[in-house]
One Martini backbone bead per residue (centre of mass of N, CA, C, O) as a GRO file, in nm:
protein
  487
    1MET     BB    1   9.805   3.575   7.322
    2TRP     BB    2   9.533   3.577   7.167
    3ILE     BB    3   9.606   3.809   6.984
    4VAL     BB    4   9.867   3.695   6.862
    5ASP     BB    5   9.761   3.426   6.731
    6THR     BB    6   9.554   3.565   6.549
    7ALA     BB    7   9.752   3.745   6.391
    8LEU     BB    8   9.930   3.512   6.284
    9LYS     BB    9   9.710   3.361   6.134
   10ALA     BB   10   9.655   3.590   5.934
   11ARG     BB   11   9.940   3.595   5.809
   12GLU     BB   12   9.924   3.309   5.702
   13GLU     BB   13   9.668   3.342   5.520
   14GLN     BB   14   9.821   3.592   5.360
   15ASN     BB   15  10.120   3.527   5.307
   16GLN     BB   16  10.266   3.725   5.562
   17PRO     BB   17  10.527   3.674   5.706
   18ILE     BB   18  10.743   3.714   5.945
   19ARG     BB   19  11.075   3.827   5.895
   20VAL     BB   20  11.356   3.664   6.034
   21GLY     BB   21  11.657   3.767   6.191
   22ILE     BB   22  11.947   3.589   6.306
   23ILE     BB   23  12.192   3.656   6.564
   24GLY     BB   24  12.311   3.367   6.595
   25ALA     BB   25  12.411   2.993   6.630
   26GLY     BB   26  12.333   2.879   6.892
   27PHE     BB   27  12.139   2.732   7.116
   28MET     BB   28  11.906   2.949   7.088
   29GLY     BB   29  11.897   2.978   6.782
   30GLN     BB   30  11.817   2.686   6.732
   31GLY     BB   31  11.553   2.677   6.897
   32LEU     BB   32  11.411   2.915   6.753
   33THR     BB   33  11.408   2.806   6.466
   34ASN     BB   34  11.239   2.556   6.533
   35GLN     BB   35  10.992   2.701   6.653
   36ILE     BB   36  10.910   2.872   6.410
   37THR     BB   37  10.892   2.643   6.196
   38HIS     BB   38  10.681   2.437   6.378
   39SER     BB   39  10.501   2.664   6.589
   40THR     BB   40  10.482   2.945   6.393
   41PRO     BB   41  10.260   3.104   6.254
   42GLY     BB   42  10.340   3.386   6.058
   43MET     BB   43  10.649   3.280   6.057
   44ARG     BB   44  11.005   3.327   5.957
   45VAL     BB   45  11.322   3.221   5.890
   46ALA     BB   46  11.531   3.393   5.668
   47ALA     BB   47  11.802   3.448   5.847
   48ILE     BB   48  12.157   3.378   5.928
   49SER     BB   49  12.412   3.484   6.145
   50ASN     BB   50  12.769   3.381   6.145
   51ARG     BB   51  13.091   3.323   6.184
   52LYS     BB   52  13.006   3.021   6.141
   53VAL     BB   53  12.841   2.902   5.878
   54ASP     BB   54  12.805   2.602   5.941
   55ARG     BB   55  12.633   2.653   6.192
   56ALA     BB   56  12.395   2.791   6.046
   57ILE     BB   57  12.327   2.555   5.866
   58GLY     BB   58  12.273   2.357   6.104
   59VAL     BB   59  12.025   2.504   6.210
   60PHE     BB   60  11.847   2.464   5.965
   61GLU     BB   61  11.873   2.154   5.961
   62TYR     BB   62  11.749   2.107   6.241
   63ALA     BB   63  11.467   2.235   6.117
   64GLY     BB   64  11.458   2.090   5.805
   65TYR     BB   65  11.647   2.216   5.610
   66ASP     BB   66  11.745   2.284   5.274
   67ASP     BB   67  11.913   2.458   5.053
   68VAL     BB   68  12.139   2.645   5.169
   69LEU     BB   69  12.247   2.970   5.154
   70SER     BB   70  12.574   3.110   5.100
   71THR     BB   71  12.667   3.459   5.174
   72SER     BB   72  12.818   3.807   5.096
   73SER     BB   73  12.560   3.916   4.949
   74GLN     BB   74  12.305   4.131   4.942
   75GLN     BB   75  12.149   4.040   4.690
   76GLN     BB   76  12.137   3.737   4.752
   77LEU     BB   77  11.995   3.759   5.019
   78ASP     BB   78  11.741   3.909   4.926
   79ASP     BB   79  11.651   3.700   4.715
   80ALA     BB   80  11.618   3.464   4.909
   81VAL     BB   81  11.402   3.590   5.089
   82VAL     BB   82  11.188   3.641   4.868
   83HIS     BB   83  11.199   3.312   4.784
   84GLY     BB   84  11.233   3.135   5.062
   85ARG     BB   85  11.538   3.096   5.110
   86PRO     BB   86  11.767   2.985   5.299
   87VAL     BB   87  12.008   3.207   5.473
   88VAL     BB   88  12.362   3.268   5.505
   89THR     BB   89  12.608   3.459   5.709
   90GLU     BB   90  12.883   3.645   5.837
   91ASP     BB   91  12.712   3.917   5.788
   92ALA     BB   92  12.505   4.096   5.988
   93MET     BB   93  12.454   4.357   5.809
   94LEU     BB   94  12.277   4.228   5.593
   95LEU     BB   95  12.031   4.199   5.778
   96ALA     BB   96  12.005   4.496   5.869
   97ARG     BB   97  11.976   4.601   5.549
   98SER     BB   98  11.739   4.439   5.473
   99PRO     BB   99  11.421   4.496   5.322
  100ASP     BB  100  11.318   4.171   5.376
  101ILE     BB  101  11.350   4.226   5.683
  102ASP     BB  102  11.169   4.294   5.985
  103VAL     BB  103  11.350   4.136   6.213
  104LEU     BB  104  11.566   4.117   6.490
  105VAL     BB  105  11.764   3.861   6.666
  106ASP     BB  106  11.964   3.878   6.955
  107VAL     BB  107  12.195   3.590   7.056
  108THR     BB  108  12.500   3.671   7.161
  109GLY     BB  109  12.594   3.848   7.436
  110SER     BB  110  12.704   4.113   7.306
  111VAL     BB  111  12.784   4.444   7.334
  112GLU     BB  112  12.956   4.556   7.102
  113PHE     BB  113  12.832   4.401   6.866
  114GLY     BB  114  12.536   4.466   6.929
  115ALA     BB  115  12.555   4.771   6.888
  116HIS     BB  116  12.613   4.767   6.586
  117VAL     BB  117  12.363   4.609   6.493
  118VAL     BB  118  12.139   4.786   6.614
  119ILE     BB  119  12.208   5.054   6.476
  120GLU     BB  120  12.182   4.945   6.187
  121ALA     BB  121  11.889   4.859   6.208
  122PHE     BB  122  11.771   5.136   6.266
  123ARG     BB  123  11.870   5.271   5.996
  124HIS     BB  124  11.668   5.033   5.852
  125GLY     BB  125  11.387   5.002   6.016
  126LYS     BB  126  11.440   4.795   6.262
  127ASP     BB  127  11.350   4.569   6.468
  128VAL     BB  128  11.446   4.456   6.810
  129VAL     BB  129  11.527   4.147   6.968
  130LEU     BB  130  11.642   4.055   7.293
  131MET     BB  131  11.891   3.791   7.378
  132ASN     BB  132  12.059   4.047   7.548
  133ALA     BB  133  12.109   4.148   7.860
  134GLU     BB  134  12.388   4.279   7.847
  135LEU     BB  135  12.312   4.513   7.663
  136ASP     BB  136  12.070   4.626   7.820
  137ALA     BB  137  12.227   4.679   8.095
  138THR     BB  138  12.454   4.874   7.971
  139ILE     BB  139  12.286   5.039   7.697
  140GLY     BB  140  11.969   5.046   7.677
  141PRO     BB  141  11.876   5.342   7.728
  142ILE     BB  142  12.024   5.471   7.479
  143LEU     BB  143  11.910   5.281   7.262
  144GLN     BB  144  11.615   5.370   7.302
  145THR     BB  145  11.655   5.654   7.179
  146TYR     BB  146  11.724   5.549   6.896
  147ALA     BB  147  11.465   5.399   6.842
  148GLN     BB  148  11.279   5.647   6.864
  149ARG     BB  149  11.418   5.814   6.641
  150HIS     BB  150  11.352   5.566   6.420
  151GLY     BB  151  11.071   5.416   6.481
  152VAL     BB  152  11.142   5.169   6.672
  153ILE     BB  153  11.183   4.848   6.823
  154LEU     BB  154  11.309   4.778   7.156
  155THR     BB  155  11.336   4.444   7.300
  156GLY     BB  156  11.275   4.217   7.500
  157CYS     BB  157  11.196   3.893   7.596
  158GLU     BB  158  11.028   3.625   7.610
  159GLY     BB  159  11.086   3.358   7.863
  160ASP     BB  160  11.272   3.518   8.001
  161GLU     BB  161  11.303   3.665   8.304
  162PRO     BB  162  11.245   3.964   8.235
  163GLY     BB  163  10.981   3.910   8.079
  164LEU     BB  164  10.832   3.759   8.297
  165GLN     BB  165  10.835   3.988   8.507
  166MET     BB  166  10.692   4.201   8.332
  167ASN     BB  167  10.429   4.048   8.286
  168LEU     BB  168  10.363   4.017   8.587
  169TYR     BB  169  10.365   4.316   8.660
  170ARG     BB  170  10.133   4.401   8.468
  171TRP     BB  171   9.920   4.209   8.579
  172VAL     BB  172   9.919   4.303   8.873
  173LYS     BB  173   9.848   4.598   8.811
  174GLY     BB  174   9.576   4.521   8.666
  175LEU     BB  175   9.449   4.426   8.955
  176GLY     BB  176   9.543   4.683   9.161
  177LEU     BB  177   9.827   4.647   9.242
  178THR     BB  178  10.147   4.699   9.418
  179PRO     BB  179  10.450   4.663   9.333
  180ARG     BB  180  10.762   4.582   9.535
  181LEU     BB  181  10.876   4.297   9.414
  182LEU     BB  182  11.129   4.138   9.213
  183GLY     BB  183  11.192   3.787   9.143
  184ASN     BB  184  11.450   3.541   9.136
  185VAL     BB  185  11.541   3.194   9.054
  186LYS     BB  186  11.791   2.971   9.160
  187GLY     BB  187  11.993   2.666   9.169
  188LEU     BB  188  12.275   2.836   9.160
  189GLN     BB  189  12.561   2.972   9.366
  190ASP     BB  190  12.897   3.065   9.235
  191ARG     BB  191  13.137   3.304   9.190
  192TYR     BB  192  13.388   3.078   9.106
  193ARG     BB  193  13.308   2.990   8.855
  194ASN     BB  194  13.401   2.814   8.543
  195PRO     BB  195  13.456   2.660   8.243
  196THR     BB  196  13.577   2.410   8.379
  197THR     BB  197  13.346   2.345   8.588
  198GLN     BB  198  13.114   2.369   8.336
  199LYS     BB  199  13.171   2.166   8.104
  200GLY     BB  200  12.990   1.921   8.155
  201PHE     BB  201  12.717   2.063   8.146
  202ALA     BB  202  12.748   2.191   7.867
  203GLU     BB  203  12.785   1.924   7.707
  204ARG     BB  204  12.518   1.789   7.785
  205TRP     BB  205  12.345   2.056   7.647
  206GLY     BB  206  12.500   2.222   7.420
  207GLN     BB  207  12.678   2.448   7.556
  208ASN     BB  208  12.837   2.728   7.667
  209PRO     BB  209  13.060   2.750   7.921
  210SER     BB  210  13.054   3.061   7.966
  211MET     BB  211  12.750   3.092   7.991
  212VAL     BB  212  12.714   2.895   8.224
  213THR     BB  213  12.893   3.054   8.416
  214SER     BB  214  12.710   3.311   8.428
  215PHE     BB  215  12.493   3.162   8.582
  216ALA     BB  216  12.660   3.062   8.837
  217ASP     BB  217  12.813   3.353   8.920
  218GLY     BB  218  12.568   3.591   8.870
  219SER     BB  219  12.579   3.765   8.612
  220LYS     BB  220  12.314   3.709   8.462
  221ILE     BB  221  12.115   3.795   8.690
  222SER     BB  222  12.221   4.084   8.695
  223PHE     BB  223  12.141   4.165   8.411
  224GLU     BB  224  11.842   4.097   8.437
  225GLN     BB  225  11.774   4.283   8.685
  226SER     BB  226  11.862   4.543   8.553
  227ALA     BB  227  11.650   4.546   8.330
  228VAL     BB  228  11.412   4.553   8.529
  229GLY     BB  229  11.484   4.814   8.676
  230ASN     BB  230  11.478   4.997   8.416
  231ALA     BB  231  11.159   4.920   8.364
  232THR     BB  232  11.053   5.016   8.683
  233GLY     BB  233  11.261   5.161   8.907
  234PHE     BB  234  11.396   4.947   9.052
  235LYS     BB  235  11.600   4.840   9.317
  236VAL     BB  236  11.860   4.760   9.518
  237LEU     BB  237  11.935   4.690   9.847
  238THR     BB  238  12.215   4.568   9.743
  239ARG     BB  239  12.498   4.479   9.642
  240GLY     BB  240  12.414   4.165   9.486
  241MET     BB  241  12.193   4.131   9.660
  242SER     BB  242  12.171   3.819   9.811
  243ARG     BB  243  12.404   3.625   9.715
  244GLY     BB  244  12.241   3.339   9.746
  245VAL     BB  245  12.006   3.300   9.913
  246GLU     BB  246  11.829   3.060  10.077
  247TYR     BB  247  11.493   2.940   9.961
  248THR     BB  248  11.274   2.650  10.054
  249GLY     BB  249  11.005   2.753  10.082
  250ASP     BB  250  10.714   2.912  10.059
  251VAL     BB  251  10.626   3.137   9.818
  252MET     BB  252  10.376   3.260   9.979
  253LYS     BB  253  10.610   3.346  10.222
  254ILE     BB  254  10.849   3.531  10.105
  255GLY     BB  255  10.763   3.817  10.219
  256GLU     BB  256  10.895   3.775  10.511
  257ARG     BB  257  11.190   3.875  10.419
  258TYR     BB  258  11.051   4.162  10.399
  259ASP     BB  259  11.036   4.517  10.420
  260VAL     BB  260  10.779   4.710  10.336
  261GLU     BB  261  10.888   4.993  10.409
  262GLU     BB  262  11.145   4.976  10.244
  263LEU     BB  263  11.007   4.930   9.970
  264ARG     BB  264  10.847   5.193   9.966
  265GLN     BB  265  11.086   5.393   9.991
  266LEU     BB  266  11.230   5.279   9.725
  267GLY     BB  267  10.989   5.193   9.504
  268GLY     BB  268  11.129   4.925   9.478
  269ALA     BB  269  11.252   4.585   9.416
  270MET     BB  270  11.527   4.353   9.375
  271ASP     BB  271  11.583   3.990   9.350
  272TYR     BB  272  11.733   3.678   9.481
  273VAL     BB  273  11.715   3.320   9.497
  274VAL     BB  274  11.770   2.984   9.628
  275GLY     BB  275  11.559   2.690   9.584
  276THR     BB  276  11.274   2.744   9.510
  277PRO     BB  277  11.003   2.577   9.468
  278LEU     BB  278  10.832   2.602   9.177
  279THR     BB  279  11.023   2.863   9.094
  280LYS     BB  280  11.128   3.151   8.894
  281VAL     BB  281  10.922   3.389   8.949
  282PHE     BB  282  10.839   3.696   9.142
  283CYS     BB  283  10.567   3.891   9.302
  284LEU     BB  284  10.540   4.160   9.526
  285ALA     BB  285  10.223   4.275   9.662
  286GLU     BB  286   9.991   4.542   9.724
  287HIS     BB  287   9.673   4.650   9.867
  288PRO     BB  288   9.480   4.946   9.929
  289ASP     BB  289   9.215   4.767   9.964
  290PRO     BB  290   9.042   4.622  10.219
  291LYS     BB  291   8.835   4.467  10.053
  292GLN     BB  292   9.048   4.312   9.877
  293GLN     BB  293   9.198   4.182  10.109
  294HIS     BB  294   8.967   3.995  10.185
  295TYR     BB  295   8.959   3.840   9.916
  296LEU     BB  296   9.255   3.743   9.910
  297ASN     BB  297   9.230   3.570  10.162
  298LEU     BB  298   9.008   3.385  10.050
  299TYR     BB  299   9.214   3.317   9.791
  300LYS     BB  300   9.489   3.219   9.941
  301MET     BB  301   9.701   3.486   9.982
  302GLY     BB  302   9.662   3.598  10.250
  303PRO     BB  303   9.700   3.885  10.475
  304GLY     BB  304   9.952   4.021  10.430
  305PRO     BB  305  10.074   4.283  10.253
  306LEU     BB  306  10.228   4.056  10.091
  307TYR     BB  307  10.176   3.930   9.775
  308SER     BB  308  10.218   3.622   9.595
  309PHE     BB  309  10.351   3.600   9.266
  310PHE     BB  310  10.396   3.326   9.023
  311LEU     BB  311  10.633   3.128   8.831
  312PRO     BB  312  10.753   2.792   8.743
  313TYR     BB  313  10.870   2.901   8.457
  314HIS     BB  314  11.106   2.900   8.172
  315LEU     BB  315  11.098   2.882   7.796
  316VAL     BB  316  11.225   3.089   7.626
  317HIS     BB  317  11.225   3.021   7.295
  318LEU     BB  318  10.917   2.945   7.291
  319GLU     BB  319  10.833   3.271   7.352
  320VAL     BB  320  10.970   3.471   7.151
  321PRO     BB  321  10.753   3.502   6.923
  322ASN     BB  322  10.575   3.691   7.091
  323ALA     BB  323  10.771   3.932   7.090
  324ILE     BB  324  10.786   3.967   6.788
  325ALA     BB  325  10.482   4.019   6.742
  326ARG     BB  326  10.448   4.260   6.932
  327ALA     BB  327  10.643   4.444   6.782
  328VAL     BB  328  10.540   4.428   6.479
  329LEU     BB  329  10.210   4.434   6.522
  330PHE     BB  330  10.186   4.626   6.818
  331ARG     BB  331  10.417   4.798   6.943
  332ASP     BB  332  10.500   4.593   7.201
  333PRO     BB  333  10.700   4.589   7.451
  334VAL     BB  334  10.806   4.385   7.696
  335ILE     BB  335  11.097   4.537   7.751
  336LYS     BB  336  11.194   4.864   7.881
  337PRO     BB  337  11.320   5.149   7.947
  338LEU     BB  338  11.206   5.436   8.103
  339GLY     BB  339  11.511   5.553   8.096
  340GLY     BB  340  11.745   5.567   8.279
  341PRO     BB  341  11.961   5.438   8.480
  342VAL     BB  342  11.926   5.233   8.786
  343VAL     BB  343  12.074   4.962   8.707
  344GLU     BB  344  12.381   4.787   8.728
  345VAL     BB  345  12.699   4.615   8.627
  346CYS     BB  346  12.964   4.512   8.804
  347ALA     BB  347  13.303   4.445   8.846
  348VAL     BB  348  13.449   4.143   8.991
  349ALA     BB  349  13.683   3.970   9.144
  350LYS     BB  350  13.752   3.618   9.128
  351ARG     BB  351  14.050   3.699   9.177
  352ASP     BB  352  14.357   3.768   9.202
  353LEU     BB  353  14.487   4.061   9.051
  354LYS     BB  354  14.719   4.190   8.806
  355ALA     BB  355  14.909   4.404   8.684
  356GLY     BB  356  14.875   4.366   8.318
  357GLU     BB  357  14.630   4.226   8.290
  358ILE     BB  358  14.387   4.075   8.078
  359LEU     BB  359  14.065   4.077   8.047
  360ASP     BB  360  13.814   3.881   8.036
  361ASP     BB  361  13.513   3.774   8.008
  362TYR     BB  362  13.230   3.704   8.089
  363GLY     BB  363  13.219   3.380   8.210
  364MET     BB  364  13.502   3.330   8.331
  365TYR     BB  365  13.806   3.376   8.538
  366MET     BB  366  13.813   3.700   8.657
  367THR     BB  367  13.494   3.769   8.664
  368TYR     BB  368  13.204   3.922   8.813
  369GLY     BB  369  12.865   4.016   8.851
  370GLU     BB  370  12.692   4.310   8.999
  371ALA     BB  371  12.427   4.455   9.117
  372VAL     BB  372  12.378   4.823   9.097
  373ASN     BB  373  12.329   5.125   9.174
  374VAL     BB  374  12.395   5.406   8.993
  375GLU     BB  375  12.509   5.586   9.215
  376GLU     BB  376  12.741   5.392   9.291
  377MET     BB  377  12.860   5.341   9.015
  378SER     BB  378  12.941   5.637   8.956
  379ALA     BB  379  13.091   5.722   9.216
  380GLY     BB  380  13.300   5.463   9.176
  381ARG     BB  381  13.372   5.403   8.878
  382TYR     BB  382  13.259   5.148   8.766
  383LEU     BB  383  13.304   4.864   8.595
  384PRO     BB  384  13.150   4.701   8.350
  385GLU     BB  385  13.090   4.371   8.283
  386GLY     BB  386  13.017   4.408   7.968
  387LEU     BB  387  13.335   4.566   7.940
  388VAL     BB  388  13.600   4.388   8.022
  389GLU     BB  389  13.706   4.306   7.766
  390GLY     BB  390  14.050   4.402   7.718
  391CYS     BB  391  14.128   4.507   7.982
  392ARG     BB  392  14.395   4.679   8.143
  393LEU     BB  393  14.569   4.651   8.421
  394THR     BB  394  14.709   4.896   8.671
  395ASN     BB  395  14.609   4.722   8.915
  396ASP     BB  396  14.569   4.561   9.187
  397ILE     BB  397  14.319   4.299   9.264
  398ALA     BB  398  14.117   4.185   9.488
  399LYS     BB  399  13.927   3.956   9.584
  400ASP     BB  400  13.600   4.088   9.564
  401SER     BB  401  13.667   4.343   9.407
  402VAL     BB  402  13.607   4.629   9.262
  403ILE     BB  403  13.624   4.751   8.940
  404THR     BB  404  13.767   5.034   8.789
  405TYR     BB  405  13.851   5.277   8.568
  406ASP     BB  406  14.124   5.335   8.740
  407ASP     BB  407  14.231   5.017   8.679
  408VAL     BB  408  14.222   5.083   8.359
  409VAL     BB  409  14.262   5.006   8.013
  410LEU     BB  410  14.100   5.059   7.738
  411PRO     BB  411  13.991   4.978   7.459
  412ALA     BB  412  13.994   5.090   7.148
  413GLY     BB  413  13.708   5.236   7.002
  414ARG     BB  414  13.439   5.182   7.149
  415LEU     BB  415  13.107   5.214   7.110
  416ALA     BB  416  12.998   5.141   7.398
  417ASP     BB  417  13.152   5.361   7.548
  418ARG     BB  418  13.017   5.604   7.408
  419LEU     BB  419  12.727   5.531   7.482
  420ARG     BB  420  12.769   5.536   7.789
  421ALA     BB  421  12.854   5.830   7.807
  422GLU     BB  422  12.586   5.935   7.690
  423GLN     BB  423  12.404   5.817   7.907
  424TYR     BB  424  12.515   5.989   8.142
  425ARG     BB  425  12.474   6.266   8.009
  426SER     BB  426  12.165   6.251   7.936
  427PHE     BB  427  12.048   6.138   8.231
  428ARG     BB  428  12.282   6.275   8.453
  429GLY     BB  429  12.491   6.504   8.368
  430GLU     BB  430  12.756   6.331   8.310
  431THR     BB  431  13.121   6.361   8.206
  432TRP     BB  432  13.347   6.166   8.312
  433LEU     BB  433  13.351   5.946   8.090
  434GLY     BB  434  13.405   6.126   7.848
  435ASP     BB  435  13.666   6.244   7.964
  436LEU     BB  436  13.816   5.978   7.985
  437LEU     BB  437  13.810   5.910   7.685
  438ALA     BB  438  13.945   6.177   7.583
  439GLY     BB  439  14.212   6.120   7.784
  440SER     BB  440  14.303   5.891   7.642
  441SER     BB  441  14.490   5.651   7.424
  442PHE     BB  442  14.323   5.676   7.190
  443SER     BB  443  14.298   5.678   6.836
  444GLY     BB  444  13.993   5.741   6.715
  445GLN     BB  445  13.925   5.444   6.606
  446ILE     BB  446  13.752   5.210   6.465
  447ARG     BB  447  13.746   4.886   6.466
  448ARG     BB  448  13.850   4.694   6.164
  449PRO     BB  449  13.832   4.405   6.063
  450SER     BB  450  13.930   4.185   5.875
  451SER     BB  451  13.841   3.965   5.668
  452GLY     BB  452  13.739   3.704   5.892
  453ALA     BB  453  13.766   3.859   6.160
  454PRO     BB  454  13.697   3.797   6.476
  455LEU     BB  455  13.530   3.865   6.748
  456PRO     BB  456  13.528   3.866   7.060
  457GLY     BB  457  13.309   3.638   7.256
  458LYS     BB  458  13.023   3.456   7.325
  459GLY     BB  459  12.948   3.385   7.057
  460ASP     BB  460  12.878   3.306   6.696
  461TRP     BB  461  13.048   3.541   6.503
  462ARG     BB  462  13.070   3.838   6.287
  463GLU     BB  463  13.217   4.134   6.219
  464ALA     BB  464  13.052   4.424   6.038
  465PRO     BB  465  13.086   4.729   6.058
  466PRO     BB  466  12.959   5.019   6.031
  467ALA     BB  467  12.954   5.301   5.855
  468LEU     BB  468  12.946   5.586   6.017
  469GLY     BB  469  13.021   5.866   5.997
  470ALA     BB  470  12.812   6.103   5.953
  471SER     BB  471  12.581   6.195   6.224
  472SER     BB  472  12.298   6.258   6.430
  473ASP     BB  473  12.416   6.055   6.609
  474SER     BB  474  12.589   6.144   6.882
  475ALA     BB  475  12.770   5.876   6.924
  476LEU     BB  476  12.833   5.863   6.587
  477GLY     BB  477  12.953   6.120   6.544
  478PRO     BB  478  13.150   6.362   6.508
  479GLY     BB  479  13.333   6.441   6.812
  480THR     BB  480  13.290   6.169   6.959
  481GLY     BB  481  13.474   6.086   7.227
  482ALA     BB  482  13.793   5.982   7.177
  483ARG     BB  483  13.992   6.176   7.044
  484GLY     BB  484  13.807   6.299   6.820
  485THR     BB  485  13.725   6.131   6.523
  486PHE     BB  486  13.469   5.920   6.411
  487ARG     BB  487  13.470   5.696   6.095
   0.00000   0.00000   0.00000
C-alpha cells in the first residue's frame, strides 16, 4: 500500500495519470468511478462503456463530471481521452482498442461478453483488472495463458473477497507460516432465493436483483472461492463447501472445525461459513517452528496447530484502485491462476426442471452454483454455472441435482465454450469437451448481434465482438471449436 500510494503520487505530480476504461456502469462501476475521481491521485477514469449510454453518462455525473461525450467513433473516443474529456460509448471494443487507455476494469459479471472484451484488450496490449469472478472461475486459467502470450496482466481485484484472501495468504506466508485453509464469511445462505425474493433488498441499495440473488443463493461465493483455489492450488473438502454451515463463535477458535491432517493431505482447502461476527475472510495456518509456536501463543494466537488470521471487512470498489496500480505500475497481479483449473463451479437445479426449458442466467430462478474440484467436474461432465444461460434442457432435472453437458444443448458459437474446451485440453490433456462441441449442431459461426442489439447477461452493456479472423491464438483461430471454422 505504501509503495502504491507513493507511486500514484508521483504519477499525479508528473501529470501522467493511469487512464482507466471501465466496462459496465452498474452499482460497482458507479462506486469505482467516484472513488478514482475523488480519492485516487495519479489515476483517472477516461471512458466508460455500457449498453445503455445514459447510464454511463449518469455514472460520470454521479462523480461530478459534466460535458460528457457520447460516441460510437474510435477517433472521437481517442481524442476525448487525450484531451481529458469524459467519454462514454455503447461499444466496449472501442475502449479495448484505444491506444490512449492504459487498463480496463471489467465489472460486468458476464462470462461470454467478458471473454470477448478481455481477448480484444490483450490484442491491443492492455492490462485487465477483473471485478468479474464469474469469468475468472470459468475460464480464468486459459485466459491467463493469453495474457502471458501478449505480455499483459490479467488480475482479480483488491477489495472483493478473492483479493482479500490472496493478500492475507501472501502476508501469512511471508510471516513464515503455512496456510492450510482460506475461508469466506457470509451473512445469509439460501440456495432457493431468486430475484423476486431479493427485489426489496436490491432496490434499497440500488443494486441488480439478479446479482443480489447470486450472493444469497451461494453462486457468487462459489465463483469467488473457485478463483482463490485456482490461485493457490487449494481444493474444496466436498462439493458445495460447507453449504452454509453457521459459525457464530470466536473466529480465533474457528480452526477447531477442521481436521489439520485432512488439510495437510489435501494440500490446503477453501470453505465458507455463515454468521461469524466481525469477520469477512480468514486464513488458518500452522507454523513448523516450535520456537515460533511459543511466541504465537504468547501473542494471544492460541496453542495451534491452526492459527487464525482474519479481516473484518471488505471494501470492494474503494480498494480496486490499488489493484489497478499494482498491475500497471508494478506488474503485480493481486490474484491469478497458478496453472490449470483446480476448482470450478457446477450448475445445480434450483427447482425441478423440465426437458425443453431454456436455462436463465446465474442469480436467477433456475440454477445455483456450487464449487467443486476439477476432477469431479470433468469426470461428471458437469455444466459450469457461468455458462448456463441459453442452454436448452434435453432431460428433466430434479431439484438440487447437478446439470451436465449431456442434459443440454448449448447455444451456438460461444467463444467461452471454445476457450473452456481449450482449457481442459491444454491443462488436463482432455478432449471430451472439444469433441462435444465439434459434434454438436453448432453453425460454426460466432454470433454477431446487429447494431444496438444487447447480449443477455448480468450487467448493463452492449456487445461488439472483435473480428476474430485468422489468429495464432489457438481458441480463436480457424479450425478450432464446433464444426468447422470460426471467423
